[in-house]
C-alpha positions in Angstrom: 135.7 101.5 98.9 134.9 100.5 95.3 135.0 96.7 95.0 134.0 96.5 91.1 137.2 94.3 89.7 137.8 92.5 86.2 136.7 89.2 88.1 133.5 90.1 89.6 130.4 88.1 88.4 128.8 90.5 85.3 125.3 90.5 87.6 127.0 92.8 89.8 127.9 95.8 87.7 124.3 96.3 85.8 122.9 96.3 89.3 125.3 98.6 90.7 124.8 101.0 87.9 120.7 100.7 88.6 121.2 101.6 92.1 123.3 104.8 91.0 120.8 105.8 88.4 117.7 105.6 90.4 119.6 106.8 94.0 120.2 109.9 91.7 116.1 109.9 90.4 115.1 109.5 94.0 117.4 111.9 95.7 116.6 114.7 93.2 112.8 113.8 93.3 113.2 114.1 97.2 115.0 117.4 97.3 112.8 119.0 94.8 110.1 117.8 97.1 111.8 118.9 100.2 112.2 122.6 98.3 108.6 122.9 97.5 107.5 122.1 100.8 109.9 124.6 102.3 108.4 127.8 99.9 104.9 126.6 101.2 105.3 126.4 104.9 107.0 130.0 103.6 104.2 131.5 102.3 101.2 130.3 104.6 103.5 131.1 107.7 104.1 134.6 106.6 101.1 134.9 104.2 103.0 135.9 101.2 102.3 135.0 97.4 99.7 132.5 99.4 98.1 130.1 96.8 101.7 129.8 95.1 104.4 127.6 96.3 106.9 129.5 93.8 106.8 132.9 93.5 108.6 136.0 92.8 108.8 137.4 95.7 111.4 136.3 97.9 111.6 134.9 101.6 112.9 138.1 103.1 110.3 140.3 101.0 107.5 137.8 102.5 108.8 138.5 106.0 109.1 141.9 105.6 105.9 142.7 104.7 104.3 140.2 107.3 103.0 142.1 110.1 105.1 141.9 113.6 102.5 139.6 115.1 102.4 137.1 112.2 106.5 136.8 112.4 106.4 136.0 116.2 103.6 133.7 115.8 105.7 132.2 113.0 108.5 131.7 115.4 106.3 130.7 118.3 104.8 127.8 116.2 108.6 126.9 115.4 109.7 126.2 118.7 106.5 124.3 119.4 107.3 122.4 115.9 111.0 122.0 116.7 110.6 120.9 120.3 107.7 118.6 120.3 108.6 117.3 117.1 112.0 116.3 118.0 110.7 115.1 121.3 108.2 112.6 119.2 111.1 111.6 117.1 113.5 110.7 120.2 110.7 109.4 121.6 108.6 107.0 119.6 110.9 106.9 116.7 113.4 104.3 116.1 117.1 105.8 116.8 118.2 108.0 113.7 121.3 106.9 112.1 123.6 109.4 110.7 124.8 109.4 107.0 128.2 109.2 108.2 127.2 106.2 110.3 125.5 104.5 107.3 128.5 105.2 104.7 130.6 103.7 107.4 128.7 100.6 108.2 126.1 99.6 105.4 124.3 96.8 107.9 123.1 99.9 110.2 120.1 101.0 107.6 118.6 104.4 108.3 115.3 104.1 109.8 112.4 105.1 106.6 109.8 106.7 108.9 112.6 108.2 111.6 114.5 109.4 108.8 111.7 111.0 106.6 110.0 112.4 109.9 113.5 114.0 111.0 114.2 115.7 107.4 110.3 117.0 106.9 110.5 118.8 110.4 114.0 120.2 109.5 112.3 121.7 106.4 109.3 122.7 108.3 111.1 124.4 111.3 113.4 126.1 108.7 110.2 127.6 106.6 108.9 129.0 109.9 112.0 131.1 110.4 114.7 128.6 112.3 118.0 129.3 111.2 119.3 125.8 111.0 120.0 125.4 107.5 118.1 123.1 105.2 120.7 121.3 103.3 120.8 118.3 106.1 117.2 117.0 104.9 117.8 116.4 101.4 120.9 114.7 102.1 119.2 112.2 104.7 116.5 111.5 102.0 119.2 110.6 99.2 121.1 108.5 101.4 118.0 106.6 102.9 117.0 106.0 98.9 120.5 104.8 98.5 120.2 102.7 101.5 117.1 101.2 100.3 117.9 100.8 96.9 121.1 99.1 97.7 119.7 96.7 99.9 116.8 95.6 97.9 119.3 94.9 94.8 121.3 92.9 97.3 124.7 94.6 96.8 127.9 94.1 98.4 128.5 96.1 101.5 131.1 98.2 99.6 128.9 99.1 96.8 126.2 99.5 99.4 128.2 102.0 101.3 129.0 103.9 97.8 125.3 103.8 96.8 124.5 105.7 100.2 127.1 108.3 99.6 126.0 108.9 96.1 122.6 109.6 97.5 123.8 111.8 100.2 125.8 113.5 97.9 122.9 113.7 95.4 120.5 115.1 98.1 
């Protein structure tokens, strides 16, 4: 996977290192922003610690303090957002490329808008109460950042795949 050999031109190494460093930074920033979005949606949906994205009240405490009607409405909204959002993504977005597929074949770039919409929709639905899990969204954003940076820096395919994998791991 790693094609850095002693006989490679020296210009490959600085670009590869730059891609890895920037990918880590963008993946971390993306993960942080997605985490803040998750907390904002939770606070808004269940009405706790309003006005604060970060609070001392846990999600469980916030949901327990919410009225039954508010909990049901949050889950109904979650179903509408999930069903409608994923229908829109699959109907109008470019075909999603998984992280595994992007690492296996660096020429199959992850579509930026569709991938970001998919990641944001995952976070919103998790914030509303979906049991999907929130770990895939930051992984997709990190892999997307890595793929874009590797393409921008015109890295060779093996390094391109490695940077995508680094972005996914950092996310």
